[in-house]
C-alpha positions in Angstrom: 0.0 0.0 0.0 1.5 3.1 -1.1 1.4 6.2 1.4 2.3 9.7 0.9 3.3 11.5 3.8 3.3 15.6 3.7 5.2 17.7 6.0 6.3 21.3 6.3 2.8 23.1 7.0 2.3 25.6 9.8 1.4 29.1 10.6 3.2 31.9 8.9 2.8 35.7 8.6 1.7 37.3 5.4 4.8 37.8 3.1 6.5 34.7 4.8 7.6 31.4 3.2 7.1 27.7 3.8 8.5 24.7 2.2 6.3 21.7 2.0 7.7 18.1 1.3 5.8 15.0 0.2 7.3 11.4 0.0 6.4 7.8 0.0 8.5 5.8 2.5 9.7 2.6 1.3 8.1 3.1 -2.3 10.2 0.9 -4.7 9.0 2.5 -7.8 9.2 6.1 -9.0 6.4 8.2 -9.7 5.3 10.0 -12.8 3.6 13.2 -12.3 3.5 14.6 -8.9 1.7 17.7 -7.8 -0.1 19.6 -5.1 -3.7 20.6 -4.5 -5.3 22.7 -1.7 -8.5 23.3 -0.3 -9.5 26.4 1.5 -12.1 26.8 3.9 -15.6 26.7 2.6 -14.0 26.2 -1.0 -13.6 23.2 -3.5 -10.1 21.3 -3.9 -8.3 23.3 -6.4 -5.0 22.6 -8.5 -1.6 24.3 -7.3 1.2 22.9 -9.4 2.5 19.8 -10.6 5.7 18.3 -12.3 6.2 15.7 -14.7 8.6 12.8 -14.9 10.6 14.8 -17.3 10.5 18.0 -15.1 7.9 19.9 -16.8 6.2 22.0 -14.3 2.7 23.8 -14.4 1.1 26.2 -11.9 -2.2 27.8 -11.1 -2.4 31.4 -12.2 -3.0 32.4 -8.4 0.4 31.0 -7.2 2.8 31.4 -10.4 5.8 33.4 -9.5 5.3 32.8 -6.0 5.5 29.0 -5.5 7.9 26.6 -6.9 7.6 22.8 -7.1 10.4 20.4 -7.6 11.2 16.8 -7.1 14.4 14.8 -6.2 16.3 12.6 -8.5 14.4 9.3 -7.1 11.2 10.9 -8.4 9.6 9.7 -4.9 9.8 13.0 -3.1 8.3 16.2 -4.1 8.5 19.7 -2.7 6.5 22.8 -2.9 8.4 26.1 -1.9 5.6 28.9 -1.0 6.9 32.4 -1.0 5.3 35.7 -0.6 2.5 33.9 1.1 -1.0 35.6 1.4 -3.9 35.0 3.4 -5.8 33.5 0.6 -3.1 30.8 0.5 -4.5 29.5 3.7 -5.7 26.0 3.1 -5.1 22.1 3.6 -2.4 21.2 1.0 -2.5 17.6 -0.5 0.3 15.8 -2.3 -0.5 13.6 -5.3 1.3 11.2 -7.1 0.7 9.1 -10.4 2.3 5.6 -10.7 2.0 4.2 -14.2 2.7 0.3 -14.0 0.4 -1.5 -16.3 -2.3 0.8 -14.9 -2.5 4.4 -13.8 -3.0 5.0 -10.1 -3.2 8.3 -8.4 -2.3 8.6 -4.9 -3.2 11.4 -2.3 -1.7 12.2 0.9 -3.8 13.3 4.0 -2.9 16.9 3.7 -0.9 19.6 5.7 -2.3 22.8 7.1 -1.1 26.0 5.8 -2.2 29.1 7.6 -1.3 32.6 6.7 -2.1 35.2 9.2 -0.7 38.0 11.1 
């Protein structure tokens, strides 16, 4: 059973930074696309960013230029650097990872809370 474990969330003031991490302990295979979604209070879950196996990145308009997604060389860990945070970025952030072995399987983490407040 693949488990994605997120870390790095917390409380930060507007303009501050956080770095989120997501990894799959003991995962024997590398993932294809990995990414991040978020769900703000009272809102639907929305796409934040993703990165393909080849390293191509994509961002939501609301975070482009402030957030940076990256992954390690094993393609089992993905990071999200959050800079210049705004109160509107307050949400639970979820990691996602796609595994392509005969079939396509998408895994989700449990989420990590990011709160931006003064």
